[in-house]
N, CA, C, O and the ligand as a Tripos MOL2 file, in Angstrom:
@<TRIPOS>MOLECULE
protein
  281   279    71     0     0
PROTEIN
NO_CHARGES

@<TRIPOS>ATOM
      1 N          12.5210   86.7260   60.2960 N.3       1 MET1
      2 CA         12.5070   87.3220   58.9510 C.3       1 MET1
      3 C          13.2680   86.4310   57.9720 C.2       1 MET1
      4 O          14.3130   85.8660   58.2940 O.2       1 MET1
      5 N          12.7270   86.3290   56.8050 N.am      2 THR2
      6 CA         13.3670   85.5920   55.7220 C.3       2 THR2
      7 C          13.7940   86.5950   54.6690 C.2       2 THR2
      8 O          13.0710   87.5430   54.3620 O.2       2 THR2
      9 N          14.9830   86.3710   54.1190 N.am      3 LYS3
     10 CA         15.4600   87.2370   53.0400 C.3       3 LYS3
     11 C          15.5240   86.4300   51.7600 C.2       3 LYS3
     12 O          15.9300   85.2680   51.7580 O.2       3 LYS3
     13 N          15.1220   87.0540   50.6870 N.am      4 GLN4
     14 CA         15.1030   86.3490   49.4180 C.3       4 GLN4
     15 C          15.4250   87.3420   48.3100 C.2       4 GLN4
     16 O          15.0210   88.5040   48.3680 O.2       4 GLN4
     17 N          16.1450   86.8820   47.3120 N.am      5 THR5
     18 CA         16.3720   87.6940   46.1180 C.3       5 THR5
     19 C          15.6570   87.0230   44.9570 C.2       5 THR5
     20 O          15.9060   85.8570   44.6520 O.2       5 THR5
     21 N          14.7780   87.7580   44.3210 N.am      6 ILE6
     22 CA         13.9610   87.2210   43.2350 C.3       6 ILE6
     23 C          14.4280   87.8630   41.9290 C.2       6 ILE6
     24 O          14.5340   89.0850   41.8270 O.2       6 ILE6
     25 N          14.7010   87.0320   40.9470 N.am      7 LEU7
     26 CA         15.1370   87.5470   39.6450 C.3       7 LEU7
     27 C          13.9190   87.8170   38.7660 C.2       7 LEU7
     28 O          13.0850   86.9410   38.5370 O.2       7 LEU7
     29 N          13.8420   89.0480   38.2860 N.am      8 VAL8
     30 CA         12.7270   89.4570   37.4180 C.3       8 VAL8
     31 C          13.3300   90.1070   36.1630 C.2       8 VAL8
     32 O          13.6120   91.3050   36.1570 O.2       8 VAL8
     33 N          13.5260   89.3130   35.1070 N.am      9 PRO9
     34 CA         14.2790   89.7940   33.9340 C.3       9 PRO9
     35 C          13.6500   90.9940   33.2310 C.2       9 PRO9
     36 O          14.3510   91.7290   32.5350 O.2       9 PRO9
     37 N          12.3400   91.2100   33.3970 N.am     10 ASP10
     38 CA         11.6680   92.3030   32.6820 C.3      10 ASP10
     39 C          11.8830   93.6700   33.3240 C.2      10 ASP10
     40 O          11.4810   94.6810   32.7480 O.2      10 ASP10
     41 N          12.4970   93.7300   34.4830 N.am     11 ILE11
     42 CA         12.7370   95.0320   35.1140 C.3      11 ILE11
     43 C          13.6930   95.8390   34.2400 C.2      11 ILE11
     44 O          14.7740   95.3680   33.8880 O.2      11 ILE11
     45 N          13.2810   97.0660   33.8900 N.am     12 SER12
     46 CA         14.1270   97.8450   32.9900 C.3      12 SER12
     47 C          14.3040   99.2970   33.4020 C.2      12 SER12
     48 O          15.2050   99.9620   32.8910 O.2      12 SER12
     49 N          13.4910   99.8090   34.2940 N.am     13 CYS13
     50 CA         13.5970  101.2370   34.5890 C.3      13 CYS13
     51 C          13.0020  101.5550   35.9610 C.2      13 CYS13
     52 O          12.5430  100.6640   36.6760 O.2      13 CYS13
     53 N          13.0220  102.8400   36.3130 N.am     14 ASP14
     54 CA         12.5110  103.2630   37.6080 C.3      14 ASP14
     55 C          11.0100  103.0440   37.7520 C.2      14 ASP14
     56 O          10.5020  102.8660   38.8600 O.2      14 ASP14
     57 N          10.3080  103.0600   36.6280 N.am     15 HIS15
     58 CA          8.8670  102.7790   36.7030 C.3      15 HIS15
     59 C           8.6340  101.3510   37.2030 C.2      15 HIS15
     60 O           7.7630  101.1120   38.0390 O.2      15 HIS15
     61 N           9.4100  100.4240   36.6910 N.am     16 CYS16
     62 CA          9.3060   99.0350   37.1410 C.3      16 CYS16
     63 C           9.6020   98.9610   38.6330 C.2      16 CYS16
     64 O           8.9080   98.2830   39.3920 O.2      16 CYS16
     65 N          10.6470   99.6740   39.0320 N.am     17 LYS17
     66 CA         11.0540   99.6950   40.4460 C.3      17 LYS17
     67 C           9.9030  100.1720   41.3230 C.2      17 LYS17
     68 O           9.5780   99.5480   42.3330 O.2      17 LYS17
     69 N           9.2820  101.3010   40.9200 N.am     18 MET18
     70 CA          8.1900  101.8590   41.7070 C.3      18 MET18
     71 C           7.0020  100.9140   41.7700 C.2      18 MET18
     72 O           6.4290  100.7130   42.8410 O.2      18 MET18
     73 N           6.6210  100.3270   40.6320 N.am     19 SER19
     74 CA          5.4020   99.5090   40.6740 C.3      19 SER19
     75 C           5.6140   98.2250   41.4590 C.2      19 SER19
     76 O           4.7180   97.7870   42.1800 O.2      19 SER19
     77 N           6.7870   97.6160   41.3300 N.am     20 ILE20
     78 CA          7.0270   96.3740   42.0710 C.3      20 ILE20
     79 C           7.2100   96.6710   43.5640 C.2      20 ILE20
     80 O           6.6670   95.9600   44.4090 O.2      20 ILE20
     81 N           7.9580   97.6980   43.8800 N.am     21 GLU21
     82 CA          8.1390   98.0280   45.2970 C.3      21 GLU21
     83 C           6.8070   98.3910   45.9430 C.2      21 GLU21
     84 O           6.5660   98.0510   47.1020 O.2      21 GLU21
     85 N           5.9390   99.0800   45.2010 N.am     22 GLY22
     86 CA          4.6250   99.4450   45.7240 C.3      22 GLY22
     87 C           3.7710   98.2170   45.9990 C.2      22 GLY22
     88 O           3.1510   98.0990   47.0560 O.2      22 GLY22
     89 N           3.7460   97.3040   45.0320 N.am     23 ALA23
     90 CA          2.8770   96.1270   45.1470 C.3      23 ALA23
     91 C           3.3680   95.1820   46.2350 C.2      23 ALA23
     92 O           2.5810   94.7010   47.0490 O.2      23 ALA23
     93 N           4.6710   94.9190   46.2460 N.am     24 VAL24
     94 CA          5.2110   93.9730   47.2320 C.3      24 VAL24
     95 C           5.1980   94.6110   48.6230 C.2      24 VAL24
     96 O           4.9040   93.9470   49.6160 O.2      24 VAL24
     97 N           5.5170   95.8950   48.6810 N.am     25 GLY25
     98 CA          5.5370   96.5990   49.9620 C.3      25 GLY25
     99 C           4.1590   96.6800   50.6110 C.2      25 GLY25
    100 O           4.0510   96.8400   51.8270 O.2      25 GLY25
    101 N           3.1040   96.5700   49.7990 N.am     26 ALA26
    102 CA          1.7390   96.6540   50.3190 C.3      26 ALA26
    103 C           1.2850   95.3530   50.9780 C.2      26 ALA26
    104 O           0.2900   95.3410   51.7020 O.2      26 ALA26
    105 N           2.0050   94.2610   50.7340 N.am     27 LEU27
    106 CA          1.6220   92.9810   51.3390 C.3      27 LEU27
    107 C           1.9320   93.0100   52.8260 C.2      27 LEU27
    108 O           3.0150   93.4280   53.2340 O.2      27 LEU27
    109 N           0.9780   92.5650   53.6350 N.am     28 SER28
    110 CA          1.2830   92.5560   55.0570 C.3      28 SER28
    111 C           2.2060   91.3810   55.3480 C.2      28 SER28
    112 O           1.9890   90.2730   54.8570 O.2      28 SER28
    113 N           3.2200   91.6280   56.1360 N.am     29 GLY29
    114 CA          4.2440   90.6300   56.4050 C.3      29 GLY29
    115 C           5.5420   90.9440   55.6900 C.2      29 GLY29
    116 O           6.5860   90.3810   56.0200 O.2      29 GLY29
    117 N           5.4880   91.8450   54.7070 N.am     30 VAL30
    118 CA          6.7200   92.2530   54.0180 C.3      30 VAL30
    119 C           7.3340   93.4120   54.7870 C.2      30 VAL30
    120 O           6.6960   94.4410   55.0120 O.2      30 VAL30
    121 N           8.5760   93.2250   55.1820 N.am     31 ASP31
    122 CA          9.2460   94.2260   55.9940 C.3      31 ASP31
    123 C          10.0290   95.2120   55.1310 C.2      31 ASP31
    124 O          10.0020   96.4210   55.3660 O.2      31 ASP31
    125 N          10.7280   94.6770   54.1280 N.am     32 LYS32
    126 CA         11.5590   95.5250   53.2710 C.3      32 LYS32
    127 C          11.5000   94.9910   51.8580 C.2      32 LYS32
    128 O          11.4740   93.7780   51.6450 O.2      32 LYS32
    129 N          11.4790   95.8840   50.8990 N.am     33 VAL33
    130 CA         11.5890   95.4460   49.5080 C.3      33 VAL33
    131 C          12.4220   96.4690   48.7590 C.2      33 VAL33
    132 O          12.1980   97.6750   48.8650 O.2      33 VAL33
    133 N          13.3890   95.9680   48.0000 N.am     34 GLU34
    134 CA         14.1950   96.8700   47.1850 C.3      34 GLU34
    135 C          14.4140   96.2500   45.8200 C.2      34 GLU34
    136 O          14.9380   95.1430   45.6940 O.2      34 GLU34
    137 N          14.0020   96.9900   44.7990 N.am     35 VAL35
    138 CA         14.2110   96.5540   43.4170 C.3      35 VAL35
    139 C          15.5160   97.1770   42.9270 C.2      35 VAL35
    140 O          15.7520   98.3730   43.0970 O.2      35 VAL35
    141 N          16.3500   96.3480   42.3220 N.am     36 ARG36
    142 CA         17.5660   96.8480   41.6880 C.3      36 ARG36
    143 C          17.4090   96.6970   40.1850 C.2      36 ARG36
    144 O          17.2660   95.5930   39.6600 O.2      36 ARG36
    145 N          17.4400   97.8420   39.5060 N.am     37 VAL37
    146 CA         17.2000   97.8460   38.0580 C.3      37 VAL37
    147 C          18.3410   97.1430   37.3390 C.2      37 VAL37
    148 O          18.1090   96.4420   36.3540 O.2      37 VAL37
    149 N          19.5730   97.3200   37.8170 N.am     38 GLU38
    150 CA         20.6940   96.7530   37.0770 C.3      38 GLU38
    151 C          20.7520   95.2130   37.0980 C.2      38 GLU38
    152 O          20.6620   94.6090   36.0300 O.2      38 GLU38
    153 N          20.8890   94.5810   38.2010 N.am     39 PRO39
    154 CA         20.8440   93.1090   38.0940 C.3      39 PRO39
    155 C          19.4240   92.5670   37.9110 C.2      39 PRO39
    156 O          19.2340   91.3580   37.7790 O.2      39 PRO39
    157 N          18.4230   93.4600   37.9040 N.am     40 ARG40
    158 CA         17.0150   93.0500   37.6910 C.3      40 ARG40
    159 C          16.5380   92.0910   38.7730 C.2      40 ARG40
    160 O          16.0110   91.0100   38.5080 O.2      40 ARG40
    161 N          16.7450   92.5350   39.9830 N.am     41 THR41
    162 CA         16.3630   91.6960   41.1080 C.3      41 THR41
    163 C          15.4550   92.4470   42.0790 C.2      41 THR41
    164 O          15.4250   93.6770   42.1280 O.2      41 THR41
    165 N          14.7240   91.6550   42.8400 N.am     42 VAL42
    166 CA         13.8940   92.1740   43.9230 C.3      42 VAL42
    167 C          14.4030   91.5390   45.2070 C.2      42 VAL42
    168 O          14.2730   90.3320   45.4080 O.2      42 VAL42
    169 N          14.9780   92.3540   46.0640 N.am     43 ASP43
    170 CA         15.4060   91.8740   47.3780 C.3      43 ASP43
    171 C          14.2430   92.1010   48.3350 C.2      43 ASP43
    172 O          13.7440   93.2170   48.4730 O.2      43 ASP43
    173 N          13.8290   91.0460   48.9810 N.am     44 VAL44
    174 CA         12.6870   91.1840   49.8710 C.3      44 VAL44
    175 C          12.9900   90.5290   51.2170 C.2      44 VAL44
    176 O          13.6280   89.4780   51.2910 O.2      44 VAL44
    177 N          12.5210   91.1700   52.2600 N.am     45 GLU45
    178 CA         12.6600   90.6640   53.6180 C.3      45 GLU45
    179 C          11.2540   90.5470   54.1730 C.2      45 GLU45
    180 O          10.5110   91.5290   54.2040 O.2      45 GLU45
    181 N          10.8830   89.3440   54.6150 N.am     46 TYR46
    182 CA          9.4920   89.1460   55.0120 C.3      46 TYR46
    183 C           9.3680   88.1360   56.1380 C.2      46 TYR46
    184 O          10.2820   87.3650   56.4290 O.2      46 TYR46
    185 N           8.1950   88.1750   56.7580 N.am     47 ASP47
    186 CA          7.8730   87.2380   57.8250 C.3      47 ASP47
    187 C           7.0980   86.0760   57.2100 C.2      47 ASP47
    188 O           5.9490   86.2320   56.7980 O.2      47 ASP47
    189 N           7.7300   84.9290   57.1540 N.am     48 GLU48
    190 CA          7.1330   83.7870   56.4310 C.3      48 GLU48
    191 C           5.8690   83.2470   57.1010 C.2      48 GLU48
    192 O           5.1370   82.4570   56.5050 O.2      48 GLU48
    193 N           5.6160   83.6690   58.3320 N.am     49 VAL49
    194 CA          4.3640   83.2820   58.9900 C.3      49 VAL49
    195 C           3.1860   84.0860   58.4070 C.2      49 VAL49
    196 O           2.0640   83.5870   58.3250 O.2      49 VAL49
    197 N           3.4580   85.3220   58.0090 N.am     50 SER50
    198 CA          2.3900   86.2080   57.5290 C.3      50 SER50
    199 C           2.2060   86.1800   56.0180 C.2      50 SER50
    200 O           1.1000   86.3880   55.5200 O.2      50 SER50
    201 N           3.2750   85.9270   55.2990 N.am     51 VAL51
    202 CA          3.1890   86.0260   53.8410 C.3      51 VAL51
    203 C           4.1120   84.9720   53.2290 C.2      51 VAL51
    204 O           5.2090   84.7300   53.7310 O.2      51 VAL51
    205 N           3.6560   84.3500   52.1410 N.am     52 SER52
    206 CA          4.4620   83.3060   51.5010 C.3      52 SER52
    207 C           5.2440   83.8850   50.3310 C.2      52 SER52
    208 O           4.9060   84.9410   49.7950 O.2      52 SER52
    209 N           6.2800   83.1800   49.9540 N.am     53 LEU53
    210 CA          7.0500   83.5930   48.7810 C.3      53 LEU53
    211 C           6.1570   83.5510   47.5380 C.2      53 LEU53
    212 O           6.2860   84.3900   46.6470 O.2      53 LEU53
    213 N           5.2600   82.5790   47.4850 N.am     54 ASP54
    214 CA          4.3150   82.5060   46.3650 C.3      54 ASP54
    215 C           3.4590   83.7660   46.2630 C.2      54 ASP54
    216 O           3.2100   84.2670   45.1660 O.2      54 ASP54
    217 N           3.0130   84.2750   47.4060 N.am     55 ALA55
    218 CA          2.1920   85.4900   47.4000 C.3      55 ALA55
    219 C           3.0110   86.6820   46.9050 C.2      55 ALA55
    220 O           2.4820   87.5630   46.2270 O.2      55 ALA55
    221 N           4.2940   86.7080   47.2430 N.am     56 ILE56
    222 CA          5.1760   87.7870   46.7750 C.3      56 ILE56
    223 C           5.3700   87.6730   45.2680 C.2      56 ILE56
    224 O           5.2980   88.6720   44.5510 O.2      56 ILE56
    225 N           5.6140   86.4650   44.7910 N.am     57 HIS57
    226 CA          5.7140   86.2420   43.3400 C.3      57 HIS57
    227 C           4.4370   86.6840   42.6430 C.2      57 HIS57
    228 O           4.4850   87.3340   41.5980 O.2      57 HIS57
    229 N           3.2920   86.3280   43.2250 N.am     58 ALA58
    230 CA          2.0000   86.6700   42.6130 C.3      58 ALA58
    231 C           1.8180   88.1840   42.5390 C.2      58 ALA58
    232 O           1.2820   88.6960   41.5560 O.2      58 ALA58
    233 N           2.2610   88.9030   43.5690 N.am     59 ALA59
    234 CA          2.1340   90.3660   43.5630 C.3      59 ALA59
    235 C           2.9930   90.9760   42.4580 C.2      59 ALA59
    236 O           2.5960   91.9560   41.8270 O.2      59 ALA59
    237 N           4.1640   90.3970   42.2270 N.am     60 ILE60
    238 CA          5.0390   90.8820   41.1490 C.3      60 ILE60
    239 C           4.3870   90.5900   39.7980 C.2      60 ILE60
    240 O           4.3620   91.4450   38.9120 O.2      60 ILE60
    241 N           3.8640   89.3790   39.6540 N.am     61 GLU61
    242 CA          3.2480   88.9790   38.3830 C.3      61 GLU61
    243 C           1.9810   89.7810   38.1030 C.2      61 GLU61
    244 O           1.6580   90.0500   36.9460 O.2      61 GLU61
    245 N           1.2620   90.1620   39.1570 N.am     62 ALA62
    246 CA          0.0540   90.9710   38.9800 C.3      62 ALA62
    247 C           0.3880   92.3570   38.4100 C.2      62 ALA62
    248 O          -0.4770   93.0230   37.8410 O.2      62 ALA62
    249 N           1.6380   92.7820   38.5650 N.am     63 GLN63
    250 CA          2.0800   94.0470   37.9740 C.3      63 GLN63
    251 C           2.5140   93.8760   36.5230 C.2      63 GLN63
    252 O           2.8500   94.8520   35.8520 O.2      63 GLN63
    253 N           2.5070   92.6480   36.0440 N.am     64 GLY64
    254 CA          2.8350   92.4070   34.6380 C.3      64 GLY64
    255 C           4.2480   91.9050   34.3990 C.2      64 GLY64
    256 O           4.7190   91.8960   33.2620 O.2      64 GLY64
    257 N           4.9250   91.4890   35.4570 N.am     65 TYR65
    258 CA          6.3060   91.0090   35.3320 C.3      65 TYR65
    259 C           6.3820   89.5210   35.5890 C.2      65 TYR65
    260 O           5.6940   88.9880   36.4600 O.2      65 TYR65
    261 N           7.2190   88.8630   34.8270 N.am     66 GLU66
    262 CA          7.3930   87.4440   35.0650 C.3      66 GLU66
    263 C           8.5760   87.2010   35.9900 C.2      66 GLU66
    264 O           9.6290   87.8240   35.8540 O.2      66 GLU66
    265 N           8.3850   86.2950   36.9210 N.am     67 VAL67
    266 CA          9.4590   85.9070   37.8380 C.3      67 VAL67
    267 C          10.2740   84.8060   37.1680 C.2      67 VAL67
    268 O           9.7140   83.8420   36.6460 O.2      67 VAL67
    269 N          11.6040   84.9520   37.1830 N.am     68 ALA68
    270 CA         12.4510   84.0290   36.4250 C.3      68 ALA68
    271 C          12.4490   82.6140   36.9860 C.2      68 ALA68
    272 O          12.0770   81.6730   36.2850 O.2      68 ALA68
    273 N          12.8500   82.4550   38.2120 N.am     69 ALA69
    274 CA         13.0060   81.1140   38.7680 C.3      69 ALA69
    275 C          12.2430   81.0220   40.0690 C.2      69 ALA69
    276 O          12.3760   81.8820   40.9390 O.2      69 ALA69
    277 N          11.4660   80.0090   40.1980 N.am     70 ARG70
    278 CA         10.7170   79.8290   41.4360 C.3      70 ARG70
    279 C          11.4190   78.8580   42.3360 C.2      70 ARG70
    280 O          10.9380   78.5750   43.4330 O.2      70 ARG70
    281 CU         10.2570   99.9630   33.5890 Cu       71 CU71
@<TRIPOS>BOND
     1     1     2 1
     2     2     3 1
     3     3     4 2
     4     3     5 am
     5     5     6 1
     6     6     7 1
     7     7     8 2
     8     7     9 am
     9     9    10 1
    10    10    11 1
    11    11    12 2
    12    11    13 am
    13    13    14 1
    14    14    15 1
    15    15    16 2
    16    15    17 am
    17    17    18 1
    18    18    19 1
    19    19    20 2
    20    19    21 am
    21    21    22 1
    22    22    23 1
    23    23    24 2
    24    23    25 am
    25    25    26 1
    26    26    27 1
    27    27    28 2
    28    27    29 am
    29    29    30 1
    30    30    31 1
    31    31    32 2
    32    31    33 am
    33    33    34 1
    34    34    35 1
    35    35    36 2
    36    35    37 am
    37    37    38 1
    38    38    39 1
    39    39    40 2
    40    39    41 am
    41    41    42 1
    42    42    43 1
    43    43    44 2
    44    43    45 am
    45    45    46 1
    46    46    47 1
    47    47    48 2
    48    47    49 am
    49    49    50 1
    50    50    51 1
    51    51    52 2
    52    51    53 am
    53    53    54 1
    54    54    55 1
    55    55    56 2
    56    55    57 am
    57    57    58 1
    58    58    59 1
    59    59    60 2
    60    59    61 am
    61    61    62 1
    62    62    63 1
    63    63    64 2
    64    63    65 am
    65    65    66 1
    66    66    67 1
    67    67    68 2
    68    67    69 am
    69    69    70 1
    70    70    71 1
    71    71    72 2
    72    71    73 am
    73    73    74 1
    74    74    75 1
    75    75    76 2
    76    75    77 am
    77    77    78 1
    78    78    79 1
    79    79    80 2
    80    79    81 am
    81    81    82 1
    82    82    83 1
    83    83    84 2
    84    83    85 am
    85    85    86 1
    86    86    87 1
    87    87    88 2
    88    87    89 am
    89    89    90 1
    90    90    91 1
    91    91    92 2
    92    91    93 am
    93    93    94 1
    94    94    95 1
    95    95    96 2
    96    95    97 am
    97    97    98 1
    98    98    99 1
    99    99   100 2
   100    99   101 am
   101   101   102 1
   102   102   103 1
   103   103   104 2
   104   103   105 am
   105   105   106 1
   106   106   107 1
   107   107   108 2
   108   107   109 am
   109   109   110 1
   110   110   111 1
   111   111   112 2
   112   111   113 am
   113   113   114 1
   114   114   115 1
   115   115   116 2
   116   115   117 am
   117   117   118 1
   118   118   119 1
   119   119   120 2
   120   119   121 am
   121   121   122 1
   122   122   123 1
   123   123   124 2
   124   123   125 am
   125   125   126 1
   126   126   127 1
   127   127   128 2
   128   127   129 am
   129   129   130 1
   130   130   131 1
   131   131   132 2
   132   131   133 am
   133   133   134 1
   134   134   135 1
   135   135   136 2
   136   135   137 am
   137   137   138 1
   138   138   139 1
   139   139   140 2
   140   139   141 am
   141   141   142 1
   142   142   143 1
   143   143   144 2
   144   143   145 am
   145   145   146 1
   146   146   147 1
   147   147   148 2
   148   147   149 am
   149   149   150 1
   150   150   151 1
   151   151   152 2
   152   151   153 am
   153   153   154 1
   154   154   155 1
   155   155   156 2
   156   155   157 am
   157   157   158 1
   158   158   159 1
   159   159   160 2
   160   159   161 am
   161   161   162 1
   162   162   163 1
   163   163   164 2
   164   163   165 am
   165   165   166 1
   166   166   167 1
   167   167   168 2
   168   167   169 am
   169   169   170 1
   170   170   171 1
   171   171   172 2
   172   171   173 am
   173   173   174 1
   174   174   175 1
   175   175   176 2
   176   175   177 am
   177   177   178 1
   178   178   179 1
   179   179   180 2
   180   179   181 am
   181   181   182 1
   182   182   183 1
   183   183   184 2
   184   183   185 am
   185   185   186 1
   186   186   187 1
   187   187   188 2
   188   187   189 am
   189   189   190 1
   190   190   191 1
   191   191   192 2
   192   191   193 am
   193   193   194 1
   194   194   195 1
   195   195   196 2
   196   195   197 am
   197   197   198 1
   198   198   199 1
   199   199   200 2
   200   199   201 am
   201   201   202 1
   202   202   203 1
   203   203   204 2
   204   203   205 am
   205   205   206 1
   206   206   207 1
   207   207   208 2
   208   207   209 am
   209   209   210 1
   210   210   211 1
   211   211   212 2
   212   211   213 am
   213   213   214 1
   214   214   215 1
   215   215   216 2
   216   215   217 am
   217   217   218 1
   218   218   219 1
   219   219   220 2
   220   219   221 am
   221   221   222 1
   222   222   223 1
   223   223   224 2
   224   223   225 am
   225   225   226 1
   226   226   227 1
   227   227   228 2
   228   227   229 am
   229   229   230 1
   230   230   231 1
   231   231   232 2
   232   231   233 am
   233   233   234 1
   234   234   235 1
   235   235   236 2
   236   235   237 am
   237   237   238 1
   238   238   239 1
   239   239   240 2
   240   239   241 am
   241   241   242 1
   242   242   243 1
   243   243   244 2
   244   243   245 am
   245   245   246 1
   246   246   247 1
   247   247   248 2
   248   247   249 am
   249   249   250 1
   250   250   251 1
   251   251   252 2
   252   251   253 am
   253   253   254 1
   254   254   255 1
   255   255   256 2
   256   255   257 am
   257   257   258 1
   258   258   259 1
   259   259   260 2
   260   259   261 am
   261   261   262 1
   262   262   263 1
   263   263   264 2
   264   263   265 am
   265   265   266 1
   266   266   267 1
   267   267   268 2
   268   267   269 am
   269   269   270 1
   270   270   271 1
   271   271   272 2
   272   271   273 am
   273   273   274 1
   274   274   275 1
   275   275   276 2
   276   275   277 am
   277   277   278 1
   278   278   279 1
   279   279   280 2
@<TRIPOS>SUBSTRUCTURE
     1 MET1         2 RESIDUE 1 A MET
     2 THR2         6 RESIDUE 1 A THR
     3 LYS3        10 RESIDUE 1 A LYS
     4 GLN4        14 RESIDUE 1 A GLN
     5 THR5        18 RESIDUE 1 A THR
     6 ILE6        22 RESIDUE 1 A ILE
     7 LEU7        26 RESIDUE 1 A LEU
     8 VAL8        30 RESIDUE 1 A VAL
     9 PRO9        34 RESIDUE 1 A PRO
    10 ASP10       38 RESIDUE 1 A ASP
    11 ILE11       42 RESIDUE 1 A ILE
    12 SER12       46 RESIDUE 1 A SER
    13 CYS13       50 RESIDUE 1 A CYS
    14 ASP14       54 RESIDUE 1 A ASP
    15 HIS15       58 RESIDUE 1 A HIS
    16 CYS16       62 RESIDUE 1 A CYS
    17 LYS17       66 RESIDUE 1 A LYS
    18 MET18       70 RESIDUE 1 A MET
    19 SER19       74 RESIDUE 1 A SER
    20 ILE20       78 RESIDUE 1 A ILE
    21 GLU21       82 RESIDUE 1 A GLU
    22 GLY22       86 RESIDUE 1 A GLY
    23 ALA23       90 RESIDUE 1 A ALA
    24 VAL24       94 RESIDUE 1 A VAL
    25 GLY25       98 RESIDUE 1 A GLY
    26 ALA26      102 RESIDUE 1 A ALA
    27 LEU27      106 RESIDUE 1 A LEU
    28 SER28      110 RESIDUE 1 A SER
    29 GLY29      114 RESIDUE 1 A GLY
    30 VAL30      118 RESIDUE 1 A VAL
    31 ASP31      122 RESIDUE 1 A ASP
    32 LYS32      126 RESIDUE 1 A LYS
    33 VAL33      130 RESIDUE 1 A VAL
    34 GLU34      134 RESIDUE 1 A GLU
    35 VAL35      138 RESIDUE 1 A VAL
    36 ARG36      142 RESIDUE 1 A ARG
    37 VAL37      146 RESIDUE 1 A VAL
    38 GLU38      150 RESIDUE 1 A GLU
    39 PRO39      154 RESIDUE 1 A PRO
    40 ARG40      158 RESIDUE 1 A ARG
    41 THR41      162 RESIDUE 1 A THR
    42 VAL42      166 RESIDUE 1 A VAL
    43 ASP43      170 RESIDUE 1 A ASP
    44 VAL44      174 RESIDUE 1 A VAL
    45 GLU45      178 RESIDUE 1 A GLU
    46 TYR46      182 RESIDUE 1 A TYR
    47 ASP47      186 RESIDUE 1 A ASP
    48 GLU48      190 RESIDUE 1 A GLU
    49 VAL49      194 RESIDUE 1 A VAL
    50 SER50      198 RESIDUE 1 A SER
    51 VAL51      202 RESIDUE 1 A VAL
    52 SER52      206 RESIDUE 1 A SER
    53 LEU53      210 RESIDUE 1 A LEU
    54 ASP54      214 RESIDUE 1 A ASP
    55 ALA55      218 RESIDUE 1 A ALA
    56 ILE56      222 RESIDUE 1 A ILE
    57 HIS57      226 RESIDUE 1 A HIS
    58 ALA58      230 RESIDUE 1 A ALA
    59 ALA59      234 RESIDUE 1 A ALA
    60 ILE60      238 RESIDUE 1 A ILE
    61 GLU61      242 RESIDUE 1 A GLU
    62 ALA62      246 RESIDUE 1 A ALA
    63 GLN63      250 RESIDUE 1 A GLN
    64 GLY64      254 RESIDUE 1 A GLY
    65 TYR65      258 RESIDUE 1 A TYR
    66 GLU66      262 RESIDUE 1 A GLU
    67 VAL67      266 RESIDUE 1 A VAL
    68 ALA68      270 RESIDUE 1 A ALA
    69 ALA69      274 RESIDUE 1 A ALA
    70 ARG70      278 RESIDUE 1 A ARG
    71 CU71       281 GROUP 0 **** ****
């Protein structure tokens, strides 16, 4: 398992939390995902053999959020 914290500056409320957690959690290979509204981060734990960090970024961006640093 790989752990990564992704900064997403547009996260502002529980709706953002739900949509990002839903989208990232639906990817196969993602074990855990937790959005923190306050530091505006997405903590994700995933199996890098099954899913890439790029695919996780893409799932976040598909929800309408920009990822800060790649
Ligand atoms: Cu929101």
